[in-house]
C-alpha positions, 0 to 999 in steps of 0.5 A: 500499501503506498501512503504518504506521509502528512505533512502540510506540504502535501495536504495544504495545497491541495485539501485547503484549495478544495475547502475554500471552493467549499465556503465559498459555492456554500456561501453562495447557495445561503445567500440565495436562498436566504435572498430568495426567502427570506426570513420568514421562510428561511428557517423551513430551507436551514433544517433540512440543509442541516438535517442533511448535513448532521446526517453527513457528519454521522456517517462520516464516523465510516470515515474516520475509521477507514483513515485510522485502519489503513494509516495505521496497518502494517504496508505489507500484506496480510498474511494467507487466511487472514482476516482481512473486511471491504469496508466500502461493503460495510459503508454499504451495508450501514446506509442502507440500514441508515434508510431503513431506520429513517424510512420507518420512523418517517413520520416523527422526523418528517414535519420536522425537517422536510416540511411541506415538501412530502414523500419526494424530500423524504425520499430524498433526503434517506437517498442521499443518506444513503450515498452519503455513507459510501461517499465517507466510506471514498474518503477515508479511502484516499486520507488514509493512503494519502490520495490527497490530489484525488481528496481535495477533488472529491470535497472540491466536486461534492461542492461543485455538484451541489452548487451547479444543481443550487444555481440552475434550481434558483435560476429557473425558479427556486421551489421546495424540492428543487432545493433539496434536490440541491443540498443533496446532490454533491453526493453523487460525486463517489461514484465519477471518482469511481468511475473516472479514477483509477486510483481511487478505484484502488483505495476503494478496493482495498481491504482492511486486515480485521476482523468484519464484525470488530471493524463494523462495532468500531464503525459504529463507535465512531458513527456514535460519536458521531452523532454528537459532532453532528448536532453541535455542528450541523443540527445545531439549527434544529435544537434552536427552532425547538428552543425557539419555538415560541419566538418569532419565526425572523428571530429564528431565521437569524438565529440560525443563519447568523449562527452558519455565517459565524462558524463558517470561517473555523469549522469549514476548514477544519471541517474538510481536513478531519480526517488529514487531522487524525493522520497528522495525529498518527503520525505523532503518537509518540509526542504525546499531549505536546502534539495539542499545544500548537493547533490549539495555540492556532484556533484559539488566536484565529478564533480571536481575530474573528470575533474582534472583527466580527464585533464591526462587521458583522451586524452590517453583514448580515443585514444584506443577506435579504429582508428582516436579518437584523442581530446586535453585534457583541451576540454574532462576537459571542457566536464565534467564540461558541465557535472556535469552541466547537472546532476545538472539538476537532483538534481533541477529538481526532487526537483522542481518535489517534490513541483508538480510545473510541469510548474517550472520544464519542465521551468528549462529544456527547458530554459536549452536547448535553451540556448545550442543551441543557443551558438552552432548555434552562439558562434564563437569557434571551436566544442569541446569549443563551445560543451563545453560551451554550456553544462555548460551555459545552465543546469546552466540557467535551475538549476537558475530556478529551483532553484528560484522556490524552494527558491519561494515556499519555502517563500510562505510556511514560511508566509501560517499557513496551508501549514507549518501544511500540510508540519509539 
């Protein structure tokens, strides 16, 4: 298996370009939808958008496990007769299982998520979940083998397909069904790569030296953690609609848009770099907790700069998004700090997962969700500040869990001569 070392030189140029394009295209779609729908109707589209990307975040747990397994296993071929698992088959199995669960529970989630879209909106979301699971397998295979150029093509192509469909739909007259189709359309990109790229087909066919049951168990474990990640990342608008259901629609729509836009500069890059971050930590296990200092320091500095700038320029920029989008600069700055705290989980989480601590990885994410939901449900603050507090305190609690696990694991290694030899 040909693997490449994950360094800034090998990863950043390709993935950063794809990330920048994905971020810009996402902004364009949100702007077009906001200007077309207005503050009163924007929350309907935003909830569907959030639901789909929450699903893609959940199934991206498969990408994490495929990446970790491929990067960690020896490059020599497994001995004849040893157990081997094909990740693509597992991805198909998990995707179909998720589709079955969604179909069975559609009576519960469809009224909130699909709105007036009816059966077509439900079918699109379920199909998108299956396709996204297979796309996650491709993401894991490409990042686990160091195929960073194709990895960037996959990420950028996903965004390009979505943008082209959205522009077409809005040009001919934005209907709910058309916007829903645009939302899920990018998940076809893995099929395009399999059809056109021999390197992608090679990575897609790779087997992992693990029994099927063990690989499935680990994938499900990471997906369990990714469910919490999905809630904190892209599912948060659904929580806001739940927490503030008695508030005016314009206020809720404005708050959802503000959270989405203030997160993008920090969370979009980290989301797309996440499997690369995992590989980074796997390749540097011997450095112990020190490996967290630099990325967390850079993240804190970037958060401070964005928060300061957003305080001044955020309100007028948000007002240009469409009629009715008004919010205080202090609230926007606090939401940026919340975005930085959430982004911290995308650093500490992979550091824990690189050490094969799947339970601790999930615990940190779920602690952040529980704390955030508790704050949303009980804190007697106005909606904007309550949202910011939930997005700051919840992730900080989760980061503390992850960091404590990294430190504890490092101490265990330093007292175990055999473990020190393995990391040397």
